[in-house]
C-alpha positions as CSV (number, residue, x, y, z in Angstrom):
1,M,102.2,74.2,108.9
2,R,100.6,71.3,107.1
3,R,102.9,71.3,104.3
4,L,105.7,71.4,106.4
5,F,104.4,68.3,108.4
6,T,103.5,66.4,105.4
7,L,106.9,67.1,103.6
8,S,108.6,65.9,107.0
9,A,106.5,62.7,107.0
10,L,107.4,62.0,103.4
11,L,111.3,62.7,104.2
12,A,110.9,60.3,107.2
13,V,109.3,57.4,105.0
14,L,112.0,57.8,102.5
15,A,114.8,57.8,105.0
16,V,113.4,54.5,106.5
17,A,113.0,52.9,103.1
18,L,116.5,53.8,102.1
19,F,118.0,52.7,105.4
20,I,116.2,49.1,105.3
21,G,116.4,48.9,101.5
22,S,114.4,47.0,99.3
23,P,115.3,44.0,96.7
24,P,114.7,45.0,93.2
25,P,111.4,43.7,92.0
26,L,111.6,40.5,90.1
27,F,109.3,42.0,87.3
28,A,112.3,44.5,86.4
29,T,114.8,41.6,85.4
30,T,115.1,39.9,82.3
31,C,116.5,36.5,81.9
32,T,118.0,35.5,78.6
33,T,119.9,32.7,76.9
34,T,121.6,32.5,73.4
35,C,121.3,29.5,71.7
36,S,122.9,28.5,68.2
37,V,120.1,30.1,66.0
38,A,117.4,31.4,68.5
39,T,117.6,33.8,71.5
40,L,115.2,33.0,74.6
41,S,114.4,35.6,77.0
42,C,111.6,36.4,79.6
43,T,110.6,38.4,82.2
44,P,110.0,36.2,85.2
45,V,107.1,36.8,88.2
46,S,109.0,34.6,90.5
47,S,112.0,32.8,89.0
48,C,114.1,32.3,86.2
49,T,117.2,30.1,85.3
50,S,119.1,30.3,82.1
51,V,121.6,27.7,80.8
52,P,123.6,29.2,77.9
53,A,123.2,27.3,74.6
54,S,120.9,24.9,76.5
55,S,117.7,26.1,78.1
56,I,115.5,28.7,79.8
57,T,113.3,28.0,82.6
58,C,110.9,30.9,83.5
59,D,108.4,30.5,86.4
60,G,108.6,26.5,86.2
61,S,108.0,26.3,82.1
62,T,111.2,25.3,80.2
63,T,112.2,25.8,76.4
64,A,115.2,23.7,75.2
65,C,117.7,25.5,72.7
66,S,117.3,22.3,70.5
67,T,113.3,23.1,70.2
68,A,113.9,26.7,69.8
69,D,116.6,26.3,67.0
70,A,115.0,23.7,65.2
71,W,111.8,26.1,64.9
72,C,114.0,29.1,63.7
73,A,116.0,26.9,61.2
74,C,112.3,25.8,59.7
75,R,111.3,29.4,59.2
76,A,114.5,30.7,57.9
77,Q,114.0,27.9,55.0
78,C,110.5,29.4,54.1
79,P,110.7,31.5,51.0
80,D,110.8,35.1,51.2
81,C,108.3,37.2,49.2
82,A,109.3,40.7,50.2
83,F,110.9,41.1,46.8
84,C,108.3,39.8,44.5
85,S,107.0,42.3,41.9
86,D,104.6,40.2,39.8
87,P,101.3,39.9,41.4
88,F,100.5,36.4,40.6
89,E,104.0,35.3,41.5
90,C,103.8,37.2,44.9
91,R,100.2,35.4,45.7
92,M,102.0,32.1,44.9
93,C,104.9,32.9,46.9
94,N,102.8,34.2,49.8
95,R,100.7,30.9,49.7
96,E,104.0,28.7,49.9
97,R,105.2,30.9,52.5
98,T,102.2,30.4,54.9
99,Q,102.2,26.8,54.1
100,C,105.7,26.4,55.1
101,L,105.4,28.4,58.2
102,D,102.4,26.5,59.3
103,E,104.7,23.3,58.8
104,C,107.1,24.6,61.2
105,G,104.3,24.6,63.8
106,T,103.9,26.7,67.0
107,K,106.4,29.2,68.1
108,P,108.0,28.0,71.4
109,A,107.6,29.8,74.3
110,F,110.2,32.4,75.4
111,V,111.8,32.8,71.7
112,S,112.4,36.6,71.6
113,H,113.9,36.2,68.0
114,C,115.9,34.1,65.4
């Protein structure tokens, strides 16, 4: 009898929830903007506005496409050491790559990939 009562109560709560409806949780949405080089995205807590090829504002913080594109373009110019075979050349390449990446600065907020 208790199980029947518990099941009835759960069904009643479910029916009320379906009848009233509930908005989708904001944390389940992703806000994305495609720039020339970079892609900006975030999962907002309260709000997100994206302007294609311009900017993204997520929970009050804004990143402009121009900033993100410049950072991605800078990194793309750094040497790629993935295919070096000589240990000495690899060390030199990695040193140059690290210095180049450092010169590009800090990754702007919301850059998901370049």
